[in-house]
TORKOL-4160 file (C-alpha; in steps of 0.2 Angstrom, whole numbers, padded with zeros to 4 digits, m for minus):
480
<pt num="1" X="0000" Y="0000" Z="0000"/>
<pt num="2" X="0005" Y="0018" Z="m0003"/>
<pt num="3" X="0008" Y="0030" Z="0011"/>
<pt num="4" X="m0007" Y="0043" Z="0014"/>
<pt num="5" X="0006" Y="0056" Z="0012"/>
<pt num="6" X="0011" Y="0050" Z="m0006"/>
<pt num="7" X="0000" Y="0056" Z="m0020"/>
<pt num="8" X="m0005" Y="0044" Z="m0034"/>
<pt num="9" X="0006" Y="0054" Z="m0046"/>
<pt num="10" X="0021" Y="0053" Z="m0035"/>
<pt num="11" X="0018" Y="0034" Z="m0033"/>
<pt num="12" X="0017" Y="0031" Z="m0051"/>
<pt num="13" X="0033" Y="0041" Z="m0054"/>
<pt num="14" X="0043" Y="0033" Z="m0041"/>
<pt num="15" X="0037" Y="0016" Z="m0047"/>
<pt num="16" X="0043" Y="0020" Z="m0064"/>
<pt num="17" X="0060" Y="0024" Z="m0057"/>
<pt num="18" X="0061" Y="0008" Z="m0047"/>
<pt num="19" X="0058" Y="m0002" Z="m0062"/>
<pt num="20" X="0073" Y="0007" Z="m0071"/>
<pt num="21" X="0064" Y="0021" Z="m0081"/>
<pt num="22" X="0064" Y="0040" Z="m0077"/>
<pt num="23" X="0047" Y="0047" Z="m0077"/>
<pt num="24" X="0044" Y="0065" Z="m0083"/>
<pt num="25" X="0039" Y="0079" Z="m0071"/>
<pt num="26" X="0042" Y="0081" Z="m0052"/>
<pt num="27" X="0033" Y="0084" Z="m0036"/>
<pt num="28" X="0043" Y="0096" Z="m0026"/>
<pt num="29" X="0044" Y="0092" Z="m0008"/>
<pt num="30" X="0036" Y="0075" Z="m0008"/>
<pt num="31" X="0044" Y="0062" Z="0003"/>
<pt num="32" X="0043" Y="0044" Z="m0003"/>
<pt num="33" X="0043" Y="0031" Z="0012"/>
<pt num="34" X="0054" Y="0019" Z="0002"/>
<pt num="35" X="0065" Y="0028" Z="m0010"/>
<pt num="36" X="0074" Y="0019" Z="m0024"/>
<pt num="37" X="0091" Y="0017" Z="m0016"/>
<pt num="38" X="0104" Y="0004" Z="m0018"/>
<pt num="39" X="0114" Y="m0007" Z="m0006"/>
<pt num="40" X="0133" Y="m0009" Z="m0007"/>
<pt num="41" X="0138" Y="m0026" Z="m0012"/>
<pt num="42" X="0157" Y="m0025" Z="m0015"/>
<pt num="43" X="0170" Y="m0012" Z="m0015"/>
<pt num="44" X="0188" Y="m0011" Z="m0021"/>
<pt num="45" X="0201" Y="0002" Z="m0023"/>
<pt num="46" X="0218" Y="0004" Z="m0031"/>
<pt num="47" X="0231" Y="0018" Z="m0033"/>
<pt num="48" X="0239" Y="0024" Z="m0049"/>
<pt num="49" X="0255" Y="0035" Z="m0051"/>
<pt num="50" X="0260" Y="0047" Z="m0064"/>
<pt num="51" X="0274" Y="0060" Z="m0066"/>
<pt num="52" X="0271" Y="0077" Z="m0072"/>
<pt num="53" X="0279" Y="0082" Z="m0088"/>
<pt num="54" X="0283" Y="0099" Z="m0080"/>
<pt num="55" X="0281" Y="0105" Z="m0062"/>
<pt num="56" X="0265" Y="0115" Z="m0057"/>
<pt num="57" X="0268" Y="0128" Z="m0044"/>
<pt num="58" X="0254" Y="0135" Z="m0034"/>
<pt num="59" X="0253" Y="0141" Z="m0016"/>
<pt num="60" X="0272" Y="0142" Z="m0015"/>
<pt num="61" X="0274" Y="0124" Z="m0019"/>
<pt num="62" X="0279" Y="0115" Z="m0035"/>
<pt num="63" X="0270" Y="0098" Z="m0038"/>
<pt num="64" X="0278" Y="0086" Z="m0050"/>
<pt num="65" X="0268" Y="0070" Z="m0048"/>
<pt num="66" X="0250" Y="0063" Z="m0045"/>
<pt num="67" X="0243" Y="0048" Z="m0036"/>
<pt num="68" X="0226" Y="0043" Z="m0042"/>
<pt num="69" X="0213" Y="0034" Z="m0031"/>
<pt num="70" X="0202" Y="0023" Z="m0041"/>
<pt num="71" X="0187" Y="0015" Z="m0034"/>
<pt num="72" X="0175" Y="0001" Z="m0041"/>
<pt num="73" X="0159" Y="m0003" Z="m0032"/>
<pt num="74" X="0145" Y="m0015" Z="m0035"/>
<pt num="75" X="0128" Y="m0010" Z="m0029"/>
<pt num="76" X="0111" Y="m0020" Z="m0028"/>
<pt num="77" X="0095" Y="m0012" Z="m0031"/>
<pt num="78" X="0079" Y="m0017" Z="m0021"/>
<pt num="79" X="0074" Y="m0028" Z="m0036"/>
<pt num="80" X="0091" Y="m0037" Z="m0035"/>
<pt num="81" X="0099" Y="m0029" Z="m0050"/>
<pt num="82" X="0118" Y="m0028" Z="m0048"/>
<pt num="83" X="0127" Y="m0012" Z="m0056"/>
<pt num="84" X="0145" Y="m0007" Z="m0056"/>
<pt num="85" X="0151" Y="0010" Z="m0053"/>
<pt num="86" X="0168" Y="0019" Z="m0055"/>
<pt num="87" X="0176" Y="0034" Z="m0047"/>
<pt num="88" X="0193" Y="0042" Z="m0048"/>
<pt num="89" X="0201" Y="0057" Z="m0040"/>
<pt num="90" X="0219" Y="0063" Z="m0037"/>
<pt num="91" X="0225" Y="0062" Z="m0019"/>
<pt num="92" X="0230" Y="0081" Z="m0019"/>
<pt num="93" X="0239" Y="0081" Z="m0003"/>
<pt num="94" X="0249" Y="0097" Z="m0006"/>
<pt num="95" X="0233" Y="0106" Z="m0008"/>
<pt num="96" X="0221" Y="0097" Z="0004"/>
<pt num="97" X="0234" Y="0093" Z="0018"/>
<pt num="98" X="0247" Y="0107" Z="0017"/>
<pt num="99" X="0260" Y="0107" Z="0030"/>
<pt num="100" X="0277" Y="0115" Z="0034"/>
<pt num="101" X="0282" Y="0101" Z="0046"/>
<pt num="102" X="0275" Y="0085" Z="0038"/>
<pt num="103" X="0284" Y="0080" Z="0022"/>
<pt num="104" X="0275" Y="0076" Z="0006"/>
<pt num="105" X="0277" Y="0057" Z="0007"/>
<pt num="106" X="0270" Y="0057" Z="0025"/>
<pt num="107" X="0254" Y="0067" Z="0020"/>
<pt num="108" X="0252" Y="0055" Z="0005"/>
<pt num="109" X="0254" Y="0040" Z="0016"/>
<pt num="110" X="0241" Y="0047" Z="0028"/>
<pt num="111" X="0229" Y="0049" Z="0014"/>
<pt num="112" X="0232" Y="0031" Z="0007"/>
<pt num="113" X="0229" Y="0024" Z="0024"/>
<pt num="114" X="0214" Y="0034" Z="0026"/>
<pt num="115" X="0207" Y="0028" Z="0010"/>
<pt num="116" X="0208" Y="0010" Z="0017"/>
<pt num="117" X="0199" Y="0015" Z="0032"/>
<pt num="118" X="0185" Y="0024" Z="0022"/>
<pt num="119" X="0184" Y="0009" Z="0011"/>
<pt num="120" X="0181" Y="m0002" Z="0026"/>
<pt num="121" X="0168" Y="0010" Z="0033"/>
<pt num="122" X="0159" Y="0011" Z="0017"/>
<pt num="123" X="0158" Y="m0008" Z="0015"/>
<pt num="124" X="0151" Y="m0009" Z="0032"/>
<pt num="125" X="0136" Y="0002" Z="0027"/>
<pt num="126" X="0121" Y="m0010" Z="0025"/>
<pt num="127" X="0107" Y="0002" Z="0022"/>
<pt num="128" X="0098" Y="0004" Z="0005"/>
<pt num="129" X="0100" Y="0022" Z="0001"/>
<pt num="130" X="0103" Y="0036" Z="m0012"/>
<pt num="131" X="0122" Y="0041" Z="m0013"/>
<pt num="132" X="0117" Y="0058" Z="m0006"/>
<pt num="133" X="0110" Y="0050" Z="0010"/>
<pt num="134" X="0124" Y="0038" Z="0011"/>
<pt num="135" X="0137" Y="0052" Z="0011"/>
<pt num="136" X="0127" Y="0061" Z="0024"/>
<pt num="137" X="0128" Y="0047" Z="0036"/>
<pt num="138" X="0145" Y="0041" Z="0031"/>
<pt num="139" X="0155" Y="0058" Z="0032"/>
<pt num="140" X="0155" Y="0059" Z="0051"/>
<pt num="141" X="0162" Y="0042" Z="0052"/>
<pt num="142" X="0175" Y="0046" Z="0039"/>
<pt num="143" X="0180" Y="0062" Z="0049"/>
<pt num="144" X="0181" Y="0051" Z="0065"/>
<pt num="145" X="0192" Y="0039" Z="0056"/>
<pt num="146" X="0204" Y="0053" Z="0050"/>
<pt num="147" X="0205" Y="0059" Z="0068"/>
<pt num="148" X="0210" Y="0042" Z="0075"/>
<pt num="149" X="0222" Y="0039" Z="0061"/>
<pt num="150" X="0230" Y="0056" Z="0065"/>
<pt num="151" X="0234" Y="0050" Z="0082"/>
<pt num="152" X="0239" Y="0033" Z="0077"/>
<pt num="153" X="0252" Y="0040" Z="0064"/>
<pt num="154" X="0257" Y="0053" Z="0077"/>
<pt num="155" X="0255" Y="0067" Z="0064"/>
<pt num="156" X="0261" Y="0084" Z="0069"/>
<pt num="157" X="0245" Y="0091" Z="0061"/>
<pt num="158" X="0229" Y="0082" Z="0061"/>
<pt num="159" X="0221" Y="0077" Z="0044"/>
<pt num="160" X="0210" Y="0091" Z="0039"/>
<pt num="161" X="0192" Y="0090" Z="0035"/>
<pt num="162" X="0196" Y="0095" Z="0017"/>
<pt num="163" X="0209" Y="0081" Z="0015"/>
<pt num="164" X="0196" Y="0068" Z="0022"/>
<pt num="165" X="0183" Y="0074" Z="0009"/>
<pt num="166" X="0196" Y="0073" Z="m0005"/>
<pt num="167" X="0201" Y="0055" Z="0000"/>
<pt num="168" X="0182" Y="0050" Z="0001"/>
<pt num="169" X="0177" Y="0059" Z="m0015"/>
<pt num="170" X="0182" Y="0044" Z="m0027"/>
<pt num="171" X="0171" Y="0033" Z="m0016"/>
<pt num="172" X="0156" Y="0045" Z="m0017"/>
<pt num="173" X="0158" Y="0047" Z="m0036"/>
<pt num="174" X="0158" Y="0028" Z="m0038"/>
<pt num="175" X="0142" Y="0026" Z="m0028"/>
<pt num="176" X="0133" Y="0040" Z="m0038"/>
<pt num="177" X="0139" Y="0031" Z="m0054"/>
<pt num="178" X="0133" Y="0014" Z="m0049"/>
<pt num="179" X="0116" Y="0022" Z="m0043"/>
<pt num="180" X="0113" Y="0030" Z="m0060"/>
<pt num="181" X="0117" Y="0014" Z="m0069"/>
<pt num="182" X="0105" Y="0004" Z="m0058"/>
<pt num="183" X="0091" Y="0016" Z="m0065"/>
<pt num="184" X="0098" Y="0017" Z="m0082"/>
<pt num="185" X="0099" Y="0036" Z="m0080"/>
<pt num="186" X="0112" Y="0049" Z="m0080"/>
<pt num="187" X="0116" Y="0054" Z="m0062"/>
<pt num="188" X="0111" Y="0072" Z="m0064"/>
<pt num="189" X="0093" Y="0066" Z="m0067"/>
<pt num="190" X="0092" Y="0056" Z="m0051"/>
<pt num="191" X="0092" Y="0069" Z="m0037"/>
<pt num="192" X="0073" Y="0071" Z="m0034"/>
<pt num="193" X="0066" Y="0069" Z="m0016"/>
<pt num="194" X="0056" Y="0054" Z="m0022"/>
<pt num="195" X="0073" Y="0045" Z="m0025"/>
<pt num="196" X="0083" Y="0053" Z="m0011"/>
<pt num="197" X="0069" Y="0051" Z="0001"/>
<pt num="198" X="0071" Y="0068" Z="0009"/>
<pt num="199" X="0070" Y="0086" Z="0003"/>
<pt num="200" X="0085" Y="0097" Z="0003"/>
<pt num="201" X="0083" Y="0104" Z="0021"/>
<pt num="202" X="0090" Y="0087" Z="0028"/>
<pt num="203" X="0107" Y="0091" Z="0020"/>
<pt num="204" X="0107" Y="0110" Z="0021"/>
<pt num="205" X="0095" Y="0120" Z="0032"/>
<pt num="206" X="0077" Y="0125" Z="0034"/>
<pt num="207" X="0079" Y="0138" Z="0020"/>
<pt num="208" X="0077" Y="0123" Z="0008"/>
<pt num="209" X="0062" Y="0115" Z="0016"/>
<pt num="210" X="0051" Y="0107" Z="0003"/>
<pt num="211" X="0064" Y="0110" Z="m0011"/>
<pt num="212" X="0072" Y="0097" Z="m0022"/>
<pt num="213" X="0091" Y="0096" Z="m0027"/>
<pt num="214" X="0085" Y="0091" Z="m0044"/>
<pt num="215" X="0077" Y="0109" Z="m0046"/>
<pt num="216" X="0095" Y="0116" Z="m0045"/>
<pt num="217" X="0102" Y="0106" Z="m0059"/>
<pt num="218" X="0100" Y="0104" Z="m0077"/>
<pt num="219" X="0094" Y="0087" Z="m0083"/>
<pt num="220" X="0104" Y="0088" Z="m0099"/>
<pt num="221" X="0122" Y="0094" Z="m0100"/>
<pt num="222" X="0126" Y="0110" Z="m0110"/>
<pt num="223" X="0135" Y="0107" Z="m0126"/>
<pt num="224" X="0151" Y="0115" Z="m0120"/>
<pt num="225" X="0159" Y="0125" Z="m0106"/>
<pt num="226" X="0174" Y="0137" Z="m0106"/>
<pt num="227" X="0191" Y="0130" Z="m0102"/>
<pt num="228" X="0201" Y="0140" Z="m0090"/>
<pt num="229" X="0219" Y="0137" Z="m0094"/>
<pt num="230" X="0231" Y="0138" Z="m0079"/>
<pt num="231" X="0247" Y="0147" Z="m0079"/>
<pt num="232" X="0257" Y="0141" Z="m0064"/>
<pt num="233" X="0271" Y="0150" Z="m0055"/>
<pt num="234" X="0284" Y="0141" Z="m0065"/>
<pt num="235" X="0276" Y="0141" Z="m0082"/>
<pt num="236" X="0284" Y="0151" Z="m0096"/>
<pt num="237" X="0274" Y="0166" Z="m0102"/>
<pt num="238" X="0286" Y="0172" Z="m0114"/>
<pt num="239" X="0300" Y="0162" Z="m0124"/>
<pt num="240" X="0313" Y="0171" Z="m0114"/>
<pt num="241" X="0308" Y="0163" Z="m0098"/>
<pt num="242" X="0311" Y="0145" Z="m0105"/>
<pt num="243" X="0327" Y="0138" Z="m0098"/>
<pt num="244" X="0326" Y="0123" Z="m0109"/>
<pt num="245" X="0312" Y="0114" Z="m0119"/>
<pt num="246" X="0305" Y="0097" Z="m0114"/>
<pt num="247" X="0304" Y="0093" Z="m0132"/>
<pt num="248" X="0289" Y="0082" Z="m0130"/>
<pt num="249" X="0279" Y="0091" Z="m0144"/>
<pt num="250" X="0267" Y="0100" Z="m0132"/>
<pt num="251" X="0266" Y="0119" Z="m0130"/>
<pt num="252" X="0279" Y="0126" Z="m0118"/>
<pt num="253" X="0274" Y="0145" Z="m0118"/>
<pt num="254" X="0258" Y="0154" Z="m0115"/>
<pt num="255" X="0258" Y="0160" Z="m0133"/>
<pt num="256" X="0260" Y="0142" Z="m0140"/>
<pt num="257" X="0246" Y="0136" Z="m0129"/>
<pt num="258" X="0234" Y="0150" Z="m0135"/>
<pt num="259" X="0238" Y="0147" Z="m0153"/>
<pt num="260" X="0236" Y="0128" Z="m0152"/>
<pt num="261" X="0220" Y="0127" Z="m0141"/>
<pt num="262" X="0212" Y="0143" Z="m0146"/>
<pt num="263" X="0212" Y="0149" Z="m0128"/>
<pt num="264" X="0200" Y="0163" Z="m0122"/>
<pt num="265" X="0201" Y="0160" Z="m0103"/>
<pt num="266" X="0216" Y="0160" Z="m0091"/>
<pt num="267" X="0219" Y="0156" Z="m0073"/>
<pt num="268" X="0233" Y="0166" Z="m0066"/>
<pt num="269" X="0242" Y="0158" Z="m0051"/>
<pt num="270" X="0249" Y="0172" Z="m0040"/>
<pt num="271" X="0260" Y="0172" Z="m0025"/>
<pt num="272" X="0250" Y="0183" Z="m0013"/>
<pt num="273" X="0266" Y="0187" Z="m0004"/>
<pt num="274" X="0275" Y="0197" Z="m0018"/>
<pt num="275" X="0264" Y="0211" Z="m0024"/>
<pt num="276" X="0275" Y="0218" Z="m0037"/>
<pt num="277" X="0278" Y="0200" Z="m0044"/>
<pt num="278" X="0259" Y="0197" Z="m0044"/>
<pt num="279" X="0256" Y="0213" Z="m0053"/>
<pt num="280" X="0269" Y="0211" Z="m0066"/>
<pt num="281" X="0264" Y="0193" Z="m0069"/>
<pt num="282" X="0246" Y="0198" Z="m0073"/>
<pt num="283" X="0251" Y="0212" Z="m0084"/>
<pt num="284" X="0263" Y="0201" Z="m0094"/>
<pt num="285" X="0250" Y="0187" Z="m0096"/>
<pt num="286" X="0238" Y="0200" Z="m0102"/>
<pt num="287" X="0250" Y="0207" Z="m0114"/>
<pt num="288" X="0255" Y="0190" Z="m0122"/>
<pt num="289" X="0237" Y="0185" Z="m0123"/>
<pt num="290" X="0232" Y="0201" Z="m0132"/>
<pt num="291" X="0247" Y="0200" Z="m0144"/>
<pt num="292" X="0243" Y="0182" Z="m0148"/>
<pt num="293" X="0225" Y="0184" Z="m0150"/>
<pt num="294" X="0220" Y="0202" Z="m0151"/>
<pt num="295" X="0202" Y="0199" Z="m0156"/>
<pt num="296" X="0197" Y="0188" Z="m0141"/>
<pt num="297" X="0187" Y="0194" Z="m0127"/>
<pt num="298" X="0199" Y="0188" Z="m0113"/>
<pt num="299" X="0193" Y="0183" Z="m0096"/>
<pt num="300" X="0205" Y="0179" Z="m0081"/>
<pt num="301" X="0204" Y="0172" Z="m0064"/>
<pt num="302" X="0217" Y="0179" Z="m0052"/>
<pt num="303" X="0220" Y="0164" Z="m0039"/>
<pt num="304" X="0230" Y="0169" Z="m0024"/>
<pt num="305" X="0229" Y="0152" Z="m0016"/>
<pt num="306" X="0225" Y="0160" Z="0001"/>
<pt num="307" X="0242" Y="0168" Z="0003"/>
<pt num="308" X="0237" Y="0186" Z="0005"/>
<pt num="309" X="0239" Y="0194" Z="0022"/>
<pt num="310" X="0223" Y="0204" Z="0020"/>
<pt num="311" X="0210" Y="0212" Z="0008"/>
<pt num="312" X="0222" Y="0228" Z="0007"/>
<pt num="313" X="0234" Y="0217" Z="m0003"/>
<pt num="314" X="0220" Y="0212" Z="m0015"/>
<pt num="315" X="0214" Y="0230" Z="m0017"/>
<pt num="316" X="0231" Y="0237" Z="m0021"/>
<pt num="317" X="0234" Y="0222" Z="m0033"/>
<pt num="318" X="0218" Y="0227" Z="m0042"/>
<pt num="319" X="0222" Y="0246" Z="m0042"/>
<pt num="320" X="0240" Y="0243" Z="m0049"/>
<pt num="321" X="0234" Y="0231" Z="m0062"/>
<pt num="322" X="0221" Y="0244" Z="m0068"/>
<pt num="323" X="0234" Y="0257" Z="m0068"/>
<pt num="324" X="0246" Y="0247" Z="m0079"/>
<pt num="325" X="0234" Y="0238" Z="m0090"/>
<pt num="326" X="0216" Y="0244" Z="m0090"/>
<pt num="327" X="0210" Y="0231" Z="m0102"/>
<pt num="328" X="0219" Y="0218" Z="m0091"/>
<pt num="329" X="0209" Y="0224" Z="m0076"/>
<pt num="330" X="0193" Y="0223" Z="m0085"/>
<pt num="331" X="0196" Y="0205" Z="m0090"/>
<pt num="332" X="0198" Y="0199" Z="m0072"/>
<pt num="333" X="0182" Y="0189" Z="m0070"/>
<pt num="334" X="0184" Y="0184" Z="m0052"/>
<pt num="335" X="0196" Y="0182" Z="m0038"/>
<pt num="336" X="0199" Y="0166" Z="m0029"/>
<pt num="337" X="0203" Y="0163" Z="m0011"/>
<pt num="338" X="0214" Y="0177" Z="m0007"/>
<pt num="339" X="0217" Y="0174" Z="0012"/>
<pt num="340" X="0218" Y="0159" Z="0023"/>
<pt num="341" X="0206" Y="0145" Z="0023"/>
<pt num="342" X="0202" Y="0144" Z="0041"/>
<pt num="343" X="0189" Y="0157" Z="0041"/>
<pt num="344" X="0184" Y="0156" Z="0060"/>
<pt num="345" X="0202" Y="0159" Z="0065"/>
<pt num="346" X="0204" Y="0174" Z="0053"/>
<pt num="347" X="0187" Y="0183" Z="0055"/>
<pt num="348" X="0196" Y="0200" Z="0052"/>
<pt num="349" X="0200" Y="0195" Z="0034"/>
<pt num="350" X="0184" Y="0202" Z="0026"/>
<pt num="351" X="0182" Y="0204" Z="0008"/>
<pt num="352" X="0168" Y="0216" Z="0006"/>
<pt num="353" X="0178" Y="0230" Z="m0002"/>
<pt num="354" X="0186" Y="0218" Z="m0015"/>
<pt num="355" X="0170" Y="0210" Z="m0019"/>
<pt num="356" X="0163" Y="0227" Z="m0024"/>
<pt num="357" X="0175" Y="0226" Z="m0038"/>
<pt num="358" X="0175" Y="0208" Z="m0043"/>
<pt num="359" X="0167" Y="0192" Z="m0037"/>
<pt num="360" X="0178" Y="0184" Z="m0023"/>
<pt num="361" X="0176" Y="0165" Z="m0021"/>
<pt num="362" X="0180" Y="0153" Z="m0008"/>
<pt num="363" X="0189" Y="0137" Z="m0013"/>
<pt num="364" X="0199" Y="0129" Z="0001"/>
<pt num="365" X="0187" Y="0136" Z="0014"/>
<pt num="366" X="0172" Y="0127" Z="0006"/>
<pt num="367" X="0170" Y="0111" Z="0016"/>
<pt num="368" X="0152" Y="0113" Z="0022"/>
<pt num="369" X="0137" Y="0125" Z="0022"/>
<pt num="370" X="0142" Y="0133" Z="0038"/>
<pt num="371" X="0158" Y="0139" Z="0030"/>
<pt num="372" X="0149" Y="0145" Z="0015"/>
<pt num="373" X="0137" Y="0156" Z="0025"/>
<pt num="374" X="0152" Y="0162" Z="0036"/>
<pt num="375" X="0161" Y="0167" Z="0020"/>
<pt num="376" X="0146" Y="0177" Z="0014"/>
<pt num="377" X="0145" Y="0186" Z="0030"/>
<pt num="378" X="0164" Y="0190" Z="0028"/>
<pt num="379" X="0161" Y="0197" Z="0011"/>
<pt num="380" X="0164" Y="0183" Z="m0001"/>
<pt num="381" X="0152" Y="0183" Z="m0016"/>
<pt num="382" X="0156" Y="0166" Z="m0024"/>
<pt num="383" X="0161" Y="0148" Z="m0022"/>
<pt num="384" X="0171" Y="0135" Z="m0031"/>
<pt num="385" X="0163" Y="0118" Z="m0034"/>
<pt num="386" X="0175" Y="0104" Z="m0035"/>
<pt num="387" X="0172" Y="0086" Z="m0039"/>
<pt num="388" X="0187" Y="0082" Z="m0027"/>
<pt num="389" X="0177" Y="0086" Z="m0012"/>
<pt num="390" X="0164" Y="0074" Z="m0017"/>
<pt num="391" X="0150" Y="0073" Z="m0030"/>
<pt num="392" X="0137" Y="0075" Z="m0016"/>
<pt num="393" X="0146" Y="0089" Z="m0008"/>
<pt num="394" X="0148" Y="0098" Z="m0025"/>
<pt num="395" X="0129" Y="0096" Z="m0029"/>
<pt num="396" X="0123" Y="0102" Z="m0012"/>
<pt num="397" X="0135" Y="0117" Z="m0012"/>
<pt num="398" X="0129" Y="0121" Z="m0030"/>
<pt num="399" X="0111" Y="0122" Z="m0023"/>
<pt num="400" X="0116" Y="0133" Z="m0009"/>
<pt num="401" X="0126" Y="0144" Z="m0020"/>
<pt num="402" X="0112" Y="0146" Z="m0032"/>
<pt num="403" X="0099" Y="0149" Z="m0018"/>
<pt num="404" X="0110" Y="0163" Z="m0010"/>
<pt num="405" X="0114" Y="0171" Z="m0027"/>
<pt num="406" X="0132" Y="0168" Z="m0027"/>
<pt num="407" X="0144" Y="0167" Z="m0042"/>
<pt num="408" X="0149" Y="0149" Z="m0045"/>
<pt num="409" X="0163" Y="0141" Z="m0055"/>
<pt num="410" X="0171" Y="0124" Z="m0056"/>
<pt num="411" X="0189" Y="0121" Z="m0053"/>
<pt num="412" X="0199" Y="0104" Z="m0053"/>
<pt num="413" X="0213" Y="0097" Z="m0044"/>
<pt num="414" X="0223" Y="0093" Z="m0060"/>
<pt num="415" X="0210" Y="0080" Z="m0063"/>
<pt num="416" X="0215" Y="0067" Z="m0077"/>
<pt num="417" X="0204" Y="0053" Z="m0084"/>
<pt num="418" X="0188" Y="0049" Z="m0075"/>
<pt num="419" X="0190" Y="0063" Z="m0063"/>
<pt num="420" X="0189" Y="0076" Z="m0077"/>
<pt num="421" X="0173" Y="0068" Z="m0083"/>
<pt num="422" X="0166" Y="0069" Z="m0065"/>
<pt num="423" X="0171" Y="0087" Z="m0064"/>
<pt num="424" X="0165" Y="0092" Z="m0082"/>
<pt num="425" X="0148" Y="0084" Z="m0077"/>
<pt num="426" X="0146" Y="0096" Z="m0063"/>
<pt num="427" X="0151" Y="0111" Z="m0074"/>
<pt num="428" X="0139" Y="0106" Z="m0088"/>
<pt num="429" X="0124" Y="0103" Z="m0077"/>
<pt num="430" X="0124" Y="0117" Z="m0065"/>
<pt num="431" X="0113" Y="0131" Z="m0072"/>
<pt num="432" X="0123" Y="0147" Z="m0077"/>
<pt num="433" X="0140" Y="0140" Z="m0074"/>
<pt num="434" X="0150" Y="0139" Z="m0089"/>
<pt num="435" X="0169" Y="0138" Z="m0084"/>
<pt num="436" X="0180" Y="0124" Z="m0079"/>
<pt num="437" X="0199" Y="0120" Z="m0077"/>
<pt num="438" X="0207" Y="0106" Z="m0085"/>
<pt num="439" X="0225" Y="0106" Z="m0080"/>
<pt num="440" X="0230" Y="0088" Z="m0083"/>
<pt num="441" X="0231" Y="0091" Z="m0102"/>
<pt num="442" X="0245" Y="0103" Z="m0097"/>
<pt num="443" X="0255" Y="0094" Z="m0083"/>
<pt num="444" X="0251" Y="0076" Z="m0084"/>
<pt num="445" X="0244" Y="0071" Z="m0101"/>
<pt num="446" X="0250" Y="0053" Z="m0099"/>
<pt num="447" X="0236" Y="0051" Z="m0087"/>
<pt num="448" X="0223" Y="0056" Z="m0101"/>
<pt num="449" X="0230" Y="0045" Z="m0115"/>
<pt num="450" X="0217" Y="0032" Z="m0113"/>
<pt num="451" X="0203" Y="0044" Z="m0112"/>
<pt num="452" X="0206" Y="0057" Z="m0126"/>
<pt num="453" X="0198" Y="0046" Z="m0140"/>
<pt num="454" X="0183" Y="0041" Z="m0130"/>
<pt num="455" X="0178" Y="0059" Z="m0126"/>
<pt num="456" X="0182" Y="0070" Z="m0142"/>
<pt num="457" X="0184" Y="0088" Z="m0137"/>
<pt num="458" X="0184" Y="0085" Z="m0118"/>
<pt num="459" X="0202" Y="0080" Z="m0115"/>
<pt num="460" X="0208" Y="0090" Z="m0130"/>
<pt num="461" X="0202" Y="0107" Z="m0137"/>
<pt num="462" X="0206" Y="0118" Z="m0151"/>
<pt num="463" X="0193" Y="0132" Z="m0148"/>
<pt num="464" X="0195" Y="0136" Z="m0130"/>
<pt num="465" X="0180" Y="0126" Z="m0124"/>
<pt num="466" X="0177" Y="0108" Z="m0118"/>
<pt num="467" X="0164" Y="0098" Z="m0126"/>
<pt num="468" X="0151" Y="0092" Z="m0113"/>
<pt num="469" X="0136" Y="0087" Z="m0123"/>
<pt num="470" X="0142" Y="0069" Z="m0123"/>
<pt num="471" X="0141" Y="0068" Z="m0104"/>
<pt num="472" X="0123" Y="0061" Z="m0104"/>
<pt num="473" X="0125" Y="0043" Z="m0102"/>
<pt num="474" X="0120" Y="0032" Z="m0088"/>
<pt num="475" X="0129" Y="0035" Z="m0071"/>
<pt num="476" X="0143" Y="0049" Z="m0072"/>
<pt num="477" X="0147" Y="0043" Z="m0089"/>
<pt num="478" X="0165" Y="0039" Z="m0087"/>
<pt num="479" X="0165" Y="0020" Z="m0089"/>
<pt num="480" X="0151" Y="0010" Z="m0098"/>
């Protein structure tokens, strides 16, 4: 029998979903007593290592390698159907677990050991549920495991929440992928209250009472999204900056990248501690971009990687860039995480003045709704969505950002292969969001080699855009 709270229309629709089809329409706020979740059957994970073709410097650190965490999961639907899901994500320890006292190898080891604990916790989840609900229940256990591991390994700095989310993200992606495939549907069409079993207020706050996550997403991907090409702190802008060429056939200066890939968007990695360098770097990049492609309507992201002392640094940077390159200043689309990620410990770092000039977005700080709302109070007007924090997290923060009228963008963690597919899926399904990074094509193309032919225009581009219309298959679309 159906619940009295469940309308006939909602019952018919949820029955269609349970049988593997997606019915049209939606009933906002309706809660189904028995949502069409899945149960975890088996779960395996493995690591994959790649060296960068050239170092990528950001936040004062040069990265020259990547460890991918690949997760495969089998889930069982209420009808007994078995479906397999796949998730992959870089273990970006330099970004998610920065430390001046713990070496790279030790933070990486901590993430690898944490992956094993997260795998065990996830295997032990016996409920039948939607991946959003699974992650909601599992994340506190993941954080508890990270705290215990920090003590066991005698880490000088405990594993941060952001690091735990990055480690868990491949598991979350695999579950979403498997759930979509169990219904024969793309994951971005499976986030209704009827399927999840709850409205958005359970995962965010009462501002979202009666609202559907699906209402904040496009069911179909956009045809393309703008590519933001990253210029790291060690990257050659001009030919004169090249000490020696790698000779691998790929572009090695900014001008060469612009000509080959038809670039129109650039992410500028800044120091945040050397104002004159940051100003000169921005002006030089703008000059090369306009000399190479004078007819392009250039747009830039200035990324300080939380290194600025305060908003005054940002304001002086903007004023000096405007003075030396008015067109360059006008091309700055947004500013990314100027000051330290621990917002509560640095409440004086307010961004109101800078946000009057350009959107100021949080990146490292965005680990939950509490920090999003705190950032808004501190003057931030935008947020970065990242697949590396988890599919569930990215979708929920997209809904919150849209609800509160914030500027949204998608950044990656130098994501190759399936992890780029995960990231591009988010960029192409969040309404009004049309920008994404794709750094692996620059720094670790070897990790993309097996994927380029399968996704034309996504792993390579010649018009400054990434093709995303193809990201509409079952699950997350990375693996059949």
